[in-house]
C-alpha positions in Angstrom: 108.8 76.3 138.6 106.9 79.3 140.1 110.2 81.0 141.0 111.2 80.9 137.3 108.4 83.3 136.3 108.6 85.5 139.5 110.5 88.3 137.8 109.0 87.9 134.3 106.8 91.0 133.6 105.1 89.1 130.7 104.0 86.2 132.8 100.2 85.9 132.8 99.8 88.6 130.1 98.2 87.3 126.9 99.2 88.5 123.5 95.7 89.8 123.0 96.0 91.9 126.2 99.3 93.3 125.1 97.8 94.3 121.7 94.8 96.1 123.3 97.2 97.9 125.7 99.4 99.0 122.8 96.5 100.1 120.7 95.3 102.2 123.6 98.7 103.7 124.2 100.0 104.2 120.7 97.2 103.6 118.2 97.6 101.5 115.1 99.4 104.2 113.2 102.2 104.7 115.7 102.5 100.9 116.2 102.9 100.5 112.5 105.7 103.1 112.5 107.5 101.4 115.4 107.0 97.9 114.1 106.6 97.8 110.4 104.3 94.8 109.8 101.4 94.8 107.5 98.8 93.7 110.1 99.5 97.1 111.8 99.6 99.3 108.7 97.0 97.9 106.3 93.4 97.5 107.7 94.7 96.7 111.2 92.7 94.6 113.6 93.4 92.6 116.7 92.2 89.4 115.1 94.6 89.7 112.1 97.4 90.8 114.3 97.0 87.8 116.6 97.0 85.4 113.7 100.2 86.8 112.4 102.0 87.3 115.7 101.2 83.7 116.8 102.9 82.4 113.7 105.8 84.8 113.6 108.3 84.7 116.5 110.4 87.8 115.5 107.3 90.0 115.2 105.9 88.7 118.5 109.3 89.5 120.2 109.1 93.0 118.9 105.5 93.5 120.2 106.6 92.1 123.6 109.5 94.6 123.6 107.3 97.5 122.7 104.8 96.4 125.4 107.5 96.4 128.1 108.8 99.9 126.9 105.2 101.2 127.2 105.1 100.0 130.8 108.2 102.0 131.7 106.6 105.3 130.8 
């Protein structure tokens, strides 16, 4: 089972840690432009974003993709 996660760059990274990283790299405005979801564009906060992203798989997938792209820079 440990070998399955060996090459997964998201393994061990929480959604909250991803959000804080993305806010530091892009800021809420640029995140809202890249991923057009209300919790990034209207009164953004980590708490409201976590609530939405935990319930919405497609948005969480986009956040994970943006996170991985930010690591490549």
